[in-house]
C-alpha positions in Angstrom: 57.3 35.5 -127.3 57.7 31.8 -127.5 54.8 29.7 -128.8 53.7 28.3 -125.4 53.5 31.8 -124.0 51.6 33.0 -127.1 49.1 30.1 -126.9 48.7 30.7 -123.1 47.8 34.4 -123.8 45.5 33.7 -126.7 43.5 30.9 -124.9 43.3 32.7 -121.5 41.7 35.6 -123.4 39.3 33.1 -125.1 38.4 31.5 -121.9 37.9 34.8 -120.1 35.5 35.9 -122.9 33.1 33.1 -121.9 30.1 34.4 -120.0 29.5 33.0 -116.5 26.3 31.4 -118.0 28.4 29.6 -120.6 31.0 28.5 -118.0 28.1 27.1 -115.9 26.5 25.3 -118.9 29.8 23.8 -120.2 31.0 22.8 -116.8 27.7 21.0 -116.2 28.2 19.0 -119.4 31.8 18.1 -118.3 30.6 17.2 -114.8 27.9 14.8 -116.3 30.4 13.1 -118.6 32.9 12.6 -115.8 30.6 11.3 -113.1 28.8 9.0 -115.6 32.2 7.5 -116.6 33.7 4.3 -115.4 36.8 6.3 -114.4 34.8 8.1 -111.8 32.7 5.1 -110.8 35.8 2.9 -110.3 38.1 5.3 -108.5 38.3 5.4 -104.8 40.3 8.6 -104.6 39.9 11.8 -106.7 42.6 14.5 -106.6 41.1 17.6 -108.0 42.1 21.3 -108.4 39.8 23.9 -106.8 38.5 25.9 -109.8 38.7 29.7 -109.9 37.5 32.4 -112.2 36.4 30.8 -115.5 38.1 27.5 -115.2 36.0 24.4 -115.6 34.1 24.3 -112.3 35.2 21.6 -109.9 33.2 22.5 -106.8 30.3 20.3 -107.9 32.7 17.4 -108.6 34.3 17.9 -105.1 30.9 17.9 -103.4 29.7 14.8 -105.3 32.8 12.8 -104.6 32.7 13.7 -100.9 29.0 12.7 -100.8 29.9 9.4 -102.6 32.4 8.6 -99.9 35.5 9.0 -102.1 38.8 10.3 -100.7 39.1 13.8 -102.1 42.3 15.7 -102.1 43.2 19.2 -103.4 46.6 20.8 -104.3 48.7 22.5 -101.7 51.6 24.5 -102.9 54.9 24.6 -101.0 56.3 28.0 -102.0 59.8 27.3 -100.6 60.2 24.0 -102.4 58.3 25.3 -105.5 56.3 22.1 -105.5 52.8 20.9 -105.0 51.3 18.0 -103.1 47.7 16.8 -102.6 46.0 17.1 -99.2 42.9 15.2 -98.3 39.8 17.3 -97.4 36.5 16.4 -95.8 34.7 19.6 -96.7 35.2 22.8 -98.6 35.1 24.6 -95.3 38.7 23.4 -94.7 40.0 25.6 -97.5 41.3 29.2 -97.6 43.0 31.4 -100.3 46.6 30.3 -100.7 49.2 30.5 -103.5 47.9 32.7 -106.4 44.6 33.1 -104.3 43.7 29.5 -105.1 41.7 27.8 -102.3 44.0 25.4 -100.4 43.7 23.5 -97.2 44.1 25.6 -94.0 47.2 24.8 -91.9 45.1 22.7 -89.4 43.7 20.6 -92.2 46.8 19.6 -94.1 46.7 15.8 -94.6 49.2 14.8 -97.4 48.2 11.8 -99.5 49.9 10.0 -102.4 47.9 8.5 -105.2 47.6 4.8 -106.1 46.0 2.7 -108.8 42.5 3.7 -107.4 43.2 7.4 -107.9 42.2 9.8 -110.7 43.7 13.2 -110.9 41.7 16.0 -112.5 44.2 18.4 -114.1 43.5 22.1 -115.1 45.0 23.8 -118.1 44.7 26.7 -120.5 45.3 24.9 -123.8 45.2 21.1 -124.6 45.9 19.2 -127.8 44.7 16.0 -129.3 47.8 14.2 -128.1 46.7 15.0 -124.6 49.4 17.5 -123.9 48.6 20.7 -122.0 49.8 24.2 -121.3 49.1 25.3 -117.7 49.8 28.6 -116.0 53.6 28.2 -116.4 54.6 27.2 -112.9 55.3 23.6 -113.8 53.7 22.3 -110.5 51.6 19.7 -112.2 54.3 18.5 -114.5 56.7 18.0 -111.6 54.0 16.2 -109.6 53.0 14.0 -112.5 56.6 13.1 -113.2 56.8 11.6 -109.7 53.4 9.9 -109.5 52.1 9.4 -113.1 53.0 5.6 -113.2 51.1 4.8 -110.0 47.8 6.6 -110.4 44.8 5.1 -112.3 44.2 8.0 -114.7 45.1 11.7 -115.2 42.2 13.5 -116.8 42.3 17.1 -118.1 39.1 19.1 -117.8 38.6 21.5 -120.7 36.1 23.5 -122.7 36.1 22.3 -126.4 37.4 25.8 -127.3 40.6 25.0 -125.4 41.5 22.1 -127.7 43.9 22.5 -130.6 45.7 20.0 -132.9 49.2 20.3 -131.5 51.0 22.0 -128.7 54.8 22.3 -128.7 55.7 19.8 -126.0 59.0 19.5 -124.3 60.5 16.3 -122.8 59.5 17.3 -119.2 55.9 17.8 -120.2 53.8 14.9 -119.1 50.8 14.0 -121.4 47.5 13.2 -119.7 45.7 9.9 -120.1 42.4 11.5 -121.1 40.7 14.9 -121.6 37.0 15.4 -121.1 35.3 18.5 -122.7 31.8 19.8 -122.9 31.5 18.0 -126.3 33.6 14.8 -126.1 36.3 12.6 -124.5 39.8 12.6 -126.0 41.5 9.3 -125.3 
């Protein structure tokens, strides 16, 4: 098993061992740090994954951003092209289970958007390192997306529990490091 696969397995297990109480508590700390930051305050658009299982919860972030009048967009996977784009939403009611059972916009609510220098992208992951590299679920969707748009968006921010941070991840040339990572304990920038 290669090192990335091994780390993915080890850290998925660690994350899955968190109780729902711990997930809620740690997610709240991350939420507070994020919405109190100038990155959140200054952005006009926020592109954010819809959390599932024991990922850092993003539902509260989505609702807050909608309430604050920010443009909110969530990922939509195109299975045939094996790529992802972001689609604007006005409500969580516009979502349904899609690829990998992740909530995605329903067919009638697909509104593709492209980021700009007022956009922050909140990125999921299983393991992150202090150089802001990440290991995701292995599909490469975010890396391919960020390769296209990384230069034009304001900031890419990983959301992680502190237990998901290690010193160094084996990164390849197609892996795109994030600008920042926010955890329940600190910011990594």
